[in-house]
C-alpha positions in Angstrom: -84.2 -36.7 1.3 -82.7 -37.0 4.8 -81.1 -33.9 6.2 -77.4 -34.3 7.3 -76.4 -32.8 10.6 -72.9 -31.7 11.6 -71.3 -30.2 14.5 -72.7 -30.0 18.0 -76.4 -31.1 18.4 -79.1 -30.9 21.0 -81.0 -34.2 21.7 -83.5 -32.8 19.3 -80.8 -32.8 16.5 -80.7 -29.0 16.5 -77.4 -27.4 16.2 -75.9 -25.9 19.3 -74.3 -22.4 18.7 -72.4 -22.5 22.0 -69.0 -24.2 21.6 -66.9 -23.7 24.8 -66.9 -21.7 28.0 -63.5 -20.5 29.4 -63.3 -19.1 33.0 -60.5 -17.1 34.5 -60.7 -16.7 38.3 -58.7 -14.3 40.5 -58.8 -14.8 44.1 -57.6 -12.0 46.5 -58.0 -13.0 50.1 -61.7 -13.7 50.4 -62.9 -11.8 47.3 -63.1 -13.6 43.9 -63.3 -11.8 40.3 -64.6 -14.2 37.8 -64.2 -13.6 33.9 -66.2 -16.1 31.8 -65.8 -16.1 27.9 -68.5 -17.9 26.0 -67.6 -18.7 22.4 -70.5 -19.0 19.8 -70.3 -20.2 16.2 -73.3 -20.3 13.8 -72.7 -23.4 11.5 -76.3 -23.2 10.2 -77.2 -21.5 6.8 -79.8 -19.1 8.6 -79.2 -16.5 11.2 -79.8 -17.7 14.8 -80.8 -16.3 18.2 -79.0 -18.3 20.9 -80.6 -18.2 24.3 -78.7 -19.6 27.3 -80.2 -19.8 30.9 -77.5 -20.4 33.4 -76.7 -20.3 37.1 -74.3 -17.8 39.0 -73.6 -17.5 42.5 -76.6 -15.8 44.2 -74.5 -13.0 45.8 -72.5 -12.3 42.7 -72.2 -8.7 41.5 -72.3 -8.8 37.5 -70.4 -5.9 36.5 -69.3 -6.3 32.9 -70.8 -7.7 29.7 -69.3 -7.4 26.2 -69.3 -9.1 22.8 -66.6 -9.5 20.4 -67.6 -9.9 16.7 -64.4 -10.3 14.4 -62.3 -7.4 15.4 -65.3 -5.4 16.8 -65.6 -5.1 20.5 -69.2 -3.9 21.8 -69.4 -3.1 25.6 -72.9 -3.5 27.0 -74.6 -0.8 29.2 -76.8 -1.4 32.2 -80.3 0.0 31.5 -83.8 -0.4 32.9 -84.8 -4.0 32.1 -88.0 -3.2 29.9 -86.1 -0.4 28.1 -83.1 -3.0 27.5 -85.7 -5.5 26.3 -87.3 -3.2 23.8 -84.0 -2.0 22.5 -82.8 -5.8 22.0 -86.1 -6.5 20.2 -85.9 -3.4 18.0 -82.4 -4.2 17.1 -83.3 -7.8 15.9 -86.2 -6.5 14.0 -84.0 -4.2 12.0 -81.4 -6.9 11.3 -78.9 -5.6 13.8 -77.0 -7.9 16.2 -77.7 -7.5 19.8 -76.8 -9.2 23.2 -79.0 -9.1 26.3 -78.2 -10.4 29.8 -80.7 -10.3 32.7 -81.2 -11.6 36.1 -84.4 -13.7 36.8 -87.1 -11.7 38.5 -87.7 -14.7 40.9 -84.3 -15.8 41.9 -81.0 -13.8 41.8 -78.8 -16.9 40.9 -80.5 -17.5 37.4 -79.4 -15.4 34.4 -80.5 -15.5 30.8 -78.2 -14.6 28.0 -79.6 -13.8 24.4 -77.3 -13.7 21.5 -79.3 -12.2 18.7 -78.8 -12.4 14.8 -75.7 -14.3 14.6 -75.3 -14.6 10.8 -74.5 -17.9 9.0 -70.8 -18.8 9.4 -70.0 -16.1 11.9 -68.6 -16.4 15.5 -69.1 -14.2 18.6 -67.2 -14.3 21.9 -69.3 -13.1 25.0 -67.4 -11.8 27.9 -69.1 -11.9 31.5 -67.5 -10.6 34.7 -68.7 -10.7 38.2 -67.2 -10.3 41.7 -68.3 -12.3 44.7 -67.3 -12.9 48.2 -66.0 -16.5 49.3 -67.9 -18.1 52.1 -65.9 -19.2 55.2 -66.4 -23.1 56.0 -66.4 -24.8 59.3 -62.7 -25.9 58.7 -61.6 -22.3 57.9 -61.5 -23.1 54.0 -62.9 -20.4 51.7 -65.3 -21.9 49.3 -65.8 -20.7 45.6 -68.3 -22.4 43.6 -68.8 -22.1 39.9 -72.4 -23.4 39.3 -72.3 -25.9 36.4 -75.5 -27.5 37.1 -79.0 -25.9 36.9 -81.6 -28.3 38.0 -85.2 -27.8 36.9 -86.8 -25.5 39.4 -90.2 -26.2 40.9 -92.7 -23.3 40.5 -95.7 -23.7 42.8 -99.2 -23.6 41.3 -100.8 -20.1 41.4 -97.6 -18.3 42.0 -96.9 -15.0 40.4 -94.6 -14.4 37.5 -93.6 -16.6 34.8 -90.4 -18.9 35.2 -87.5 -18.7 33.0 -87.4 -21.2 30.1 -84.7 -23.7 30.9 -83.4 -26.4 28.5 -81.8 -29.2 30.4 -79.8 -32.4 29.5 -77.8 -34.9 31.6 -74.2 -34.2 32.2 -73.1 -36.9 29.6 -74.9 -35.0 26.8 -73.7 -31.4 27.3 -72.4 -30.2 24.0 -69.9 -27.7 25.0 -66.7 -27.6 27.0 -65.6 -25.9 30.1 -62.1 -24.8 31.1 -61.1 -22.9 34.3 -57.8 -21.4 35.5 -57.4 -19.6 38.9 -54.8 -17.3 40.4 -54.8 -17.1 44.1 -53.0 -14.3 46.2 -53.1 -13.2 49.7 -51.0 -11.4 52.4 -50.6 -15.0 54.0 -49.4 -18.2 52.4 -51.7 -20.3 50.3 -51.5 -23.6 52.2 -53.7 -25.7 49.7 -56.5 -25.7 47.4 -59.0 -28.7 47.2 -61.8 -29.5 44.9 -64.4 -32.0 44.2 -63.3 -31.8 40.6 -60.0 -33.0 39.1 -57.3 -30.3 39.2 -53.8 -29.9 37.9 -51.3 -29.7 40.7 -50.9 -26.2 42.5 -48.2 -24.0 41.2 -46.5 -21.4 43.5 -45.4 -18.3 41.8 -43.1 -17.1 44.6 -40.9 -18.4 47.4 -43.1 -17.2 50.3 -46.2 -19.1 48.6 -48.6 -16.1 48.9 -49.4 -16.4 45.2 -50.4 -19.6 43.4 -52.3 -20.9 40.2 -54.5 -23.9 39.7 -56.2 -25.4 36.7 -59.3 -27.7 36.2 -58.1 -30.7 34.6 -59.1 -31.1 30.9 -62.4 -33.0 30.1 -64.7 -31.8 32.9 -67.7 -34.0 32.7 -70.4 -31.3 34.0 -71.5 -33.9 36.5 -71.1 -31.2 39.3 -70.5 -27.8 40.2 -67.0 -26.6 40.1 -66.0 -26.2 43.7 -62.6 -24.7 45.0 -61.8 -24.7 48.8 -58.8 -22.5 49.3 -56.9 -22.5 52.6 -54.6 -19.8 53.8 -52.1 -20.1 56.8 -53.0 -18.1 59.8 -56.4 -17.4 58.0 -59.1 -15.1 59.0 -57.3 -12.2 60.4 -59.4 -9.1 60.7 -58.8 -6.7 57.7 -60.0 -3.4 56.3 -59.6 -2.5 52.6 -60.0 1.2 51.6 -60.7 1.6 47.8 -60.4 5.0 46.0 -63.4 6.1 44.2 -63.9 6.3 40.4 -62.3 9.5 39.1 -65.0 10.2 36.6 -67.9 9.7 39.1 -69.4 12.4 41.1 -67.9 13.0 44.5 -70.4 12.3 47.3 -71.8 9.3 45.2 -71.1 5.7 46.0 -68.8 5.3 43.1 -67.2 8.7 43.6 -66.1 8.4 47.2 -63.7 5.9 48.8 -65.6 2.7 50.1 -64.1 0.5 52.9 -64.8 -3.3 53.3 -64.3 -4.4 56.9 -63.8 -8.2 57.7 -64.1 -9.2 61.3 -63.7 -12.7 62.8 -65.2 -12.6 66.3 -63.5 -14.5 69.1 -65.9 -15.5 72.0 -64.4 -16.0 75.4 -63.5 -19.6 76.1 -65.8 -19.8 79.3 -68.8 -19.1 77.1 -67.7 -21.6 74.2 -67.2 -24.4 76.7 -70.8 -24.5 77.6 -73.9 -25.2 75.3 -77.3 -24.1 75.8 -79.8 -26.4 77.6 -82.8 -24.9 76.2 -84.2 -23.9 72.9 -87.0 -24.9 70.4 -85.6 -26.9 67.6 -87.6 -27.2 64.4 -86.3 -29.3 61.5 -87.7 -28.8 58.0 -86.8 -31.6 55.5 -87.3 -31.6 51.8 -89.0 -34.9 50.7 -89.5 -33.9 47.0 -88.8 -36.5 44.3 -85.3 -35.1 43.6 -84.2 -36.0 47.1 -84.1 -39.7 46.0 -81.0 -38.7 43.9 -77.7 -39.9 44.9 -75.8 -37.7 47.2 -72.3 -37.6 45.5 -73.3 -38.9 42.0 -71.7 -42.2 42.4 -73.4 -45.5 41.5 -72.8 -47.0 45.1 -73.6 -43.7 46.9 -76.4 -43.2 49.4 -79.3 -41.1 48.4 -80.0 -37.4 49.6 -83.0 -38.6 51.7 -81.1 -41.5 53.3 -78.3 -39.3 54.4 -80.8 -36.6 55.6 -82.5 -39.4 57.7 -79.1 -40.3 59.2 -78.6 -36.8 60.0 -81.6 -36.3 61.8 -80.8 -39.3 63.9 -77.5 -37.5 65.0 -79.3 -34.3 65.6 -82.2 -35.8 67.8 -79.5 -37.8 69.8 -77.4 -34.5 70.4 -80.4 -32.2 71.7 -80.1 -31.2 75.3 -82.6 -32.6 77.9 -85.2 -29.6 78.6 -85.5 -28.4 75.0 -88.4 -28.5 72.7 -88.5 -29.8 69.0 -90.5 -30.8 66.1 -90.0 -32.2 62.5 -91.7 -30.9 59.4 -91.3 -32.5 55.9 -92.4 -31.0 52.6 -93.1 -31.6 48.9 -96.1 -30.6 47.2 -97.8 -30.6 50.7 -96.3 -30.8 54.1 -96.5 -33.0 57.2 -95.3 -32.5 60.7 -94.6 -35.2 63.3 -96.3 -33.3 66.3 -99.2 -30.7 66.1 -96.8 -28.4 68.0 -93.3 -28.6 69.4 -93.0 -30.9 72.1 -90.6 -31.4 75.1 -87.6 -33.5 74.5 -87.8 -36.8 76.3 -87.1 -40.5 75.6 -90.7 -41.0 74.6 -91.1 -38.1 72.1 -87.7 -38.8 70.8 -88.5 -42.6 70.1 -91.8 -41.4 68.4 -89.9 -39.0 66.2 -87.3 -41.4 65.1 -89.8 -44.0 64.2 -91.5 -41.5 61.9 -88.1 -40.4 60.4 -87.2 -44.0 59.4 -90.5 -44.2 57.4 -89.6 -40.8 55.3 -89.1 -41.1 51.8 -88.7 -38.7 48.9 -92.4 -39.2 47.9 -94.2 -35.9 48.4 -93.9 -34.5 44.9 -92.8 -30.8 44.3 -90.8 -28.3 46.3 -93.4 -26.2 48.0 -91.4 -24.6 50.9 -93.5 -21.5 51.6 -96.4 -23.4 53.2 -94.5 -25.3 55.9 -92.6 -22.0 56.7 -95.7 -19.9 57.1 -97.2 -22.7 59.4 -93.9 -22.7 61.5 -94.1 -19.1 61.8 -97.7 -19.1 62.9 -97.0 -21.2 65.9 -96.4 -19.2 68.9 -92.9 -19.1 70.4 -92.2 -20.8 73.6 -91.1 -18.7 76.5 -87.4 -18.8 77.3 -87.0 -21.5 74.4 -85.2 -19.7 71.5 -86.4 -21.0 68.3 -83.9 -22.5 66.0 -85.1 -23.5 62.5 -82.9 -26.2 60.2 -83.9 -26.4 56.7 -82.6 -29.3 54.4 -83.3 -29.0 50.7 -81.8 -29.6 47.4 -83.0 -25.9 46.7 -84.9 -26.5 43.4 -87.4 -23.7 43.5 -88.1 -20.7 41.4 -89.8 -18.5 44.1 -86.5 -17.7 46.1 -87.2 -14.0 46.9 -90.8 -14.9 48.2 -89.2 -17.4 50.6 -86.2 -15.4 51.9 -88.5 -12.4 52.3 -90.7 -14.5 54.6 -87.8 -15.5 56.7 -86.7 -12.0 56.9 -90.2 -10.8 58.1 -89.9 -13.5 60.9 -86.2 -12.9 61.8 -86.9 -11.5 65.1 -88.4 -14.6 66.4 -85.8 -17.3 65.3 -82.5 -18.2 63.8 -82.4 -20.2 60.5 -79.7 -22.7 59.6 -79.8 -23.9 56.0 -78.3 -27.0 54.0 -78.1 -27.1 50.4 -78.0 -30.7 49.4 -76.4 -32.1 46.3 -75.2 -30.4 42.9 -77.3 -27.5 41.7 -78.7 -26.4 44.9 -79.7 -22.8 44.6 -77.0 -20.7 46.3 -79.6 -17.7 46.4 -81.9 -19.8 48.4 -79.5 -21.6 50.9 -77.5 -18.3 51.5 -80.7 -16.2 51.5 -82.3 -18.3 54.2 -79.4 -18.1 56.6 -78.5 -14.5 56.0 -82.2 -13.2 56.4 -82.6 -15.8 59.4 -79.5 -14.9 61.3 -78.2 -18.2 60.9 -75.4 -20.1 58.9 -75.5 -21.8 55.6 -73.8 -25.2 54.4 -73.6 -26.8 51.1 -73.2 -30.5 50.8 -71.6 -31.4 47.5 -69.3 -34.0 45.8 -68.1 -36.5 48.5 -69.0 -34.3 51.3 -70.7 -36.1 54.3 -73.8 -34.2 55.4 -73.4 -35.1 59.1 -70.3 -33.1 60.2 -71.6 -30.0 58.5 -74.9 -30.2 60.1 -73.5 -30.9 63.5 -71.2 -27.8 62.9 -74.4 -25.7 62.6 -76.1 -27.3 65.6 -73.0 -26.2 67.5 -73.6 -22.7 66.3 -77.3 -23.0 67.3 -76.4 -24.0 70.8 -74.1 -21.1 71.2 -75.6 -18.2 73.0 -77.3 -15.8 70.7 -75.5 -12.6 70.2 -77.8 -9.7 70.9 -77.6 -5.9 70.8 -75.2 -5.7 68.0 -73.9 -2.3 67.0 -71.2 -0.8 64.7 -69.5 2.5 65.6 -66.7 4.3 63.6 -64.1 6.5 64.8 -62.8 8.6 61.9 -60.6 11.8 61.5 -62.4 15.1 61.5 -64.0 16.0 58.1 -64.6 12.5 57.2 -68.2 10.9 57.5 -69.5 7.4 57.1 -72.5 5.9 55.4 -73.2 2.3 56.2 -74.0 0.4 52.9 -74.5 -3.1 54.6 -77.8 -4.1 56.3 -77.3 -4.1 60.2 -75.4 -7.3 61.5 -77.9 -9.6 63.1 -75.8 -12.7 63.6 -72.4 -13.2 65.0 -70.7 -16.7 65.3 -67.5 -17.8 66.8 -64.8 -17.7 64.0 -67.3 -16.7 61.3 -66.7 -13.6 59.2 -68.8 -10.5 59.6 -68.5 -8.2 56.6 -69.4 -4.5 56.6 -69.2 -2.0 53.8 -69.4 1.8 54.2 -68.9 4.9 52.0 -66.4 7.5 53.3 -67.2 11.0 52.4 -64.7 14.0 52.9 -61.0 14.6 52.7 -58.2 13.3 55.0 -54.4 12.9 54.8 -53.0 9.5 53.4 -51.5 8.9 56.8 -54.8 9.1 58.6 -56.3 6.2 60.3 -59.7 5.3 61.5 -61.2 2.5 63.5 -64.4 0.4 63.5 -65.9 -1.3 66.6 -68.6 -4.0 66.8 -70.2 -4.3 70.2 -72.6 -7.0 71.2 -73.9 -8.9 74.2 -73.1 -12.5 74.7 -74.6 -14.6 77.3 -75.2 -11.4 79.3 -71.7 -10.3 78.9 -70.8 -7.3 76.9 -68.0 -7.9 74.3 -66.5 -6.0 71.5 -64.1 -6.4 68.5 -62.1 -3.3 67.4 -60.0 -2.9 64.2 -57.8 0.1 63.3 -57.2 0.7 59.7 -55.4 3.2 57.4 -57.5 5.6 55.2 -54.8 5.3 52.5 -56.6 3.5 49.4 -55.3 0.0 48.5 -53.6 -0.5 45.1 -54.6 -2.7 42.4 -58.1 -3.4 43.6 -59.8 -1.6 40.8 -63.5 -1.2 41.7 -64.1 -4.5 43.2 -64.9 -3.2 46.7 -67.3 -0.5 45.1 -69.1 -3.2 43.2 -69.5 -5.5 46.1 -70.8 -2.6 48.1 -73.1 -1.6 45.4 -74.5 -5.2 45.1 -75.1 -5.3 48.9 -77.1 -2.1 48.8 -78.9 -3.1 45.8 -80.0 -6.3 47.4 -81.3 -4.3 50.5 -83.3 -1.9 48.4 -84.8 -4.8 46.3 -86.1 -6.4 49.6 -87.3 -2.9 50.7 -89.2 -2.6 47.4 -91.1 -6.0 47.7 -91.7 -5.5 51.4 -92.8 -1.9 51.3 -96.6 -0.9 50.9 -95.7 2.7 49.8 -93.0 4.4 47.7 -92.2 1.1 45.6 -91.6 3.3 42.5 -89.3 5.4 44.5 -87.3 2.6 45.7 -87.3 0.9 42.4 -85.9 4.1 40.9 -83.1 4.2 43.5 -82.2 0.7 42.4 -82.1 1.5 38.8 -80.1 4.6 39.2 -77.5 2.8 41.6 -77.4 -0.2 39.1 -76.7 2.1 36.1 -74.2 4.2 38.1 -72.2 1.2 39.5 -72.6 -1.0 36.4 -73.8 -3.8 38.6 -76.9 -5.8 37.7 -80.2 -5.9 39.5 -83.7 -7.5 39.2 -84.8 -4.2 37.6 -82.0 -3.7 35.1 -80.3 -5.7 32.4 -77.1 -5.4 30.2 -77.7 -4.5 26.5 -75.3 -4.3 23.7 -76.1 -3.4 20.1 -73.7 -3.7 17.1 -74.4 -0.4 15.5 -71.4 -0.4 13.1 -72.3 0.2 9.5 -73.1 -3.1 7.8 -75.7 -5.0 5.9 -78.8 -5.8 7.8 -79.1 -9.5 8.5 -81.7 -11.0 6.2 -83.9 -14.1 6.6 -86.0 -15.6 9.5 -84.4 -15.8 12.9 -84.0 -19.5 14.2 -84.1 -19.5 18.0 -81.6 -22.0 19.6 -81.9 -22.8 23.3 -78.5 -23.7 24.7 -78.9 -26.7 27.2 -77.5 -26.5 30.7 -76.8 -29.5 33.0 -79.6 -31.1 35.2 -78.7 -33.9 37.5 -80.4 -37.2 37.4 -83.5 -37.3 39.6 -84.4 -40.8 40.7 -88.0 -40.7 40.9 -90.9 -42.9 39.2 -89.6 -44.1 36.0 -92.0 -42.2 33.7 -91.3 -38.9 35.6 -87.5 -39.7 35.4 -87.7 -40.2 31.5 -89.3 -36.9 31.2 -86.8 -35.2 33.4 -84.5 -34.0 30.7 -86.7 -33.7 27.6 -85.4 -30.7 25.7 -85.9 -27.9 24.5 -88.7 -26.6 26.6 -88.6 -26.0 30.5 -87.6 -29.3 31.9 -90.0 -30.8 34.4 -88.4 -33.1 36.6 -89.9 -35.4 39.1 -90.6 -32.3 41.3 -93.0 -30.8 38.9 -96.5 -31.3 37.9 -96.3 -31.9 34.1 -94.3 -34.3 31.8 -92.8 -33.8 28.5 -92.6 -35.8 25.3 -89.2 -37.5 24.9 -87.9 -38.8 21.6 -87.6 -42.7 21.5 -83.7 -42.3 20.9 -83.3 -39.9 23.9 -85.7 -42.1 26.3 -83.4 -45.2 25.4 -80.2 -43.3 26.2 -81.8 -42.0 29.5 -82.9 -45.6 30.3 -79.3 -46.5 30.3 -78.2 -43.7 32.4 -80.9 -44.6 34.9 -79.8 -48.0 35.3 -76.2 -47.0 35.8 -76.9 -44.4 38.4 -79.5 -46.3 40.5 -77.8 -46.2 44.1 -77.1 -49.4 46.0 -77.6 -48.7 49.7 -74.4 -49.5 51.8 -74.6 -51.4 54.9 -75.3 -49.1 58.0 -72.4 -47.4 59.7 -71.5 -48.8 63.0 -71.3 -45.3 64.3 -74.8 -44.7 63.5 -75.9 -48.2 64.9 -74.2 -47.0 68.4 -75.9 -43.6 68.1 -79.2 -45.2 67.6 -78.9 -46.9 70.9 -78.3 -43.9 73.0 -81.1 -42.7 75.1 -82.5 -39.2 75.3 -80.7 -38.6 78.8 -77.5 -39.4 77.3 -76.8 -43.0 78.5 -76.8 -46.4 76.9 -78.4 -49.5 78.3 -76.3 -52.8 78.6 -77.9 -55.0 76.1 -77.0 -57.5 73.2 -77.2 -54.8 70.7 -74.7 -52.6 72.3 -72.4 -55.6 72.6 -72.8 -56.2 68.8 -71.7 -52.8 67.9 -68.6 -53.0 70.3 -67.6 -56.3 68.6 -68.1 -58.4 71.7 -70.5 -61.0 72.9 -72.8 -60.2 75.8 -71.0 -62.7 78.0 -67.8 -60.8 77.5 -69.3 -57.4 78.2 -71.1 -58.7 81.5 -68.0 -60.5 82.5 -65.8 -57.5 82.3 -68.0 -55.2 84.3 -66.6 -54.2 87.7 -68.6 -55.3 90.8 -71.2 -53.0 92.2 -71.2 -50.8 89.1 -74.6 -49.7 87.6 -75.3 -51.2 84.3 -76.1 -48.1 82.5 -73.0 -46.4 83.8 -70.9 -49.3 82.4 -72.5 -49.2 79.1 -72.2 -45.5 78.8 -68.4 -45.6 79.6 -67.9 -48.4 77.1 -69.7 -46.4 74.3 -67.7 -43.3 75.1 -64.4 -45.4 75.0 -65.5 -47.0 71.6 -66.1 -43.4 70.1 -62.8 -42.3 71.2 -60.9 -45.4 70.2 -62.6 -46.2 66.8 -64.2 -42.9 65.7 -61.9 -40.1 66.3 -62.0 -39.2 62.5 -65.8 -38.5 63.0 -65.6 -36.6 66.1 -67.5 -33.6 64.8 -70.4 -36.0 64.4 -70.7 -37.4 67.8 -69.1 -34.7 70.0 -72.3 -33.2 71.3 -73.9 -36.5 72.1 -70.8 -37.6 73.8 -70.9 -34.3 76.0 -74.4 -35.3 76.9 -73.3 -38.8 78.0 -70.5 -37.4 80.1 -72.9 -34.9 81.7 -75.1 -37.8 82.5 -72.3 -39.9 84.0 -71.2 -36.8 86.2 -74.8 -36.3 87.4 -75.0 -39.9 88.6 -72.1 -39.5 90.8 -71.6 -43.1 90.7 -68.8 -45.1 92.4 -66.3 -47.2 90.4 -66.0 -45.0 87.3 -62.2 -45.1 87.4 -62.3 -48.9 87.6 -65.1 -48.8 84.6 -62.5 -46.7 82.3 -59.7 -49.2 83.1 -61.8 -52.3 82.6 -63.4 -50.8 79.4 -60.0 -50.0 78.0 -58.9 -53.5 78.6 -62.0 -55.0 77.0 -62.0 -52.9 73.9 -58.1 -52.8 73.6 -57.6 -49.2 74.1 -56.1 -46.7 76.5 -58.4 -43.8 76.6 -57.8 -41.6 79.7 -60.6 -40.7 82.1 -60.3 -37.0 81.6 -60.4 -37.3 77.7 -63.9 -38.8 78.2 -65.0 -35.7 80.1 -65.1 -37.4 83.4 
């Protein structure tokens, strides 16, 4: 007799107990509080255990976990992880209901939620709350990302620890719904909220537009992370928020004392910002694992991640200053480098590198980033050439902590700039690389172009490195300060520096304090000072305390992994702090057991793995078909083993593959022009340049003023074309245009004014000479 199935099913025709996820988001200035409610219902005739592995932002402080069963509310406690697991197992063995939430040991952006002993016909609502800081983007927007995509993570052979078991399906087959509503408030007006997902219109709640609400449109397709970009008018003013301690907590403890969160936005002198470094060792590390063949923005016509990365490397190589050194590494299951060691930047080395870049495909297998990083760090630094490392990856790795710890150990010898490409890139990896490497992180999702974000980071890399950073406090007598944040190692123009500190002692409500950040920039001592009131802010709850606790917990976890001695002592500190603050850590877990009097749940427990979204990976067809095979850990094209897939599922997937195979668009004229530029910054007068300019060689030759050097004429035409046709992409070509203008000034050639006039006449523009930097 055929068994009939009803309700929501996995691809293996197993019922899915998770029905919907509801997310409420509250954003205050640059801090977000996120409350997710997961609604479960068991429609089977047996009790089930539902296991859901899902992503969260890597820097989230998970601070509340509770379950509602009918009218019964059970609030979870934070306990040492092994104790929590034993308590959960004991509860299930005795027929009790239990709930367990734990962070992955390998990567802090992966959580596992176990809902145990849900009886037949019963429902449960799980409430999960976390707080997180919003990252500042290059255009001054604040980025909130609700990860909806958890791509299969590659685990290197021989690595320690077992990976979390993930069940993955394509976006079109996700069997539960997602809704999200957000409330945004700030002292400054909210100018707009943008998203790569469909949103209902922004609704303002007051006339000065300092409060607003926004909703995710119904029917989210789970084909991307839910990203909000929030823009305030007059954004990024320095602020300090003092939060009162918890009345029930012991005075002198982190939760019992007030905590201050200071946000500083350093402004560097214009004289320093108008110059860029002419030296440095630039090392580019490119992910060439199979998943990099995936479409960048999920569209059928979109370019692939690897092709966008190739175009980006072209722009980077053309924008490097003469006199610097560079090398390009690429990695998958193994790694390659173009040169045995970094070489001086010249026309010859640039051409050799570009030729190799054009041949790069996503064909190196898995995502083993540790080996190339170790090789890069083993190379001696070049005197007077500060090392700048650029890492491009879709971030699908399990051993996040091992990677970021390696970067931290080498942070004194380089700066690391990281780029998360595509949906599902690990925020813990991308942000961790930049944080530990004293650089800057960028995410390329939705319809984002990679090039402007990468060039923004190159501008940061070309800024003089800030050194000798110190933080000093001036507080009233009787008040002492304990730093909770790790020392500031990187300061960039216009980018936020966050400082958390515990304030111990008594002061009057009218008292004030100040904090000063001092640093040296290009040999010039600079400082930023902020005065603030010690009066606690209202209505912040314990948000600042929880973020501060999360910051301190992460620092202690690194200390425990790095330290040779006192590991148990540091781990004990983390557990105590985690339990005291109610914030999760890698050594603790949230555990809730329903201990109300009731009948023990009878019968064998059926395990049900809740699927999460995995983006399509375009790789060899057999591997792609295996990419989504539930219910075990999905082995995508980055992994070493394939899973069996049912015929029905394979056929469905085949259709998905055909629909999403990207068609390569014709090459952008901007990239064609850039590819013709020489390492020195100039262009040559040839038919290829004329073609990009939309003219014949004869027209270009004929318009050239007499006695003018061919390269001078060609370079001025290229600059006019950029300013006339491509101002919307100025971020992408600004640095190489500055190099071209610098080359022209160095020629001290006659006839530049006539060239600009003749070039404008030829191309139909009226770009002034000074606009070109001449």
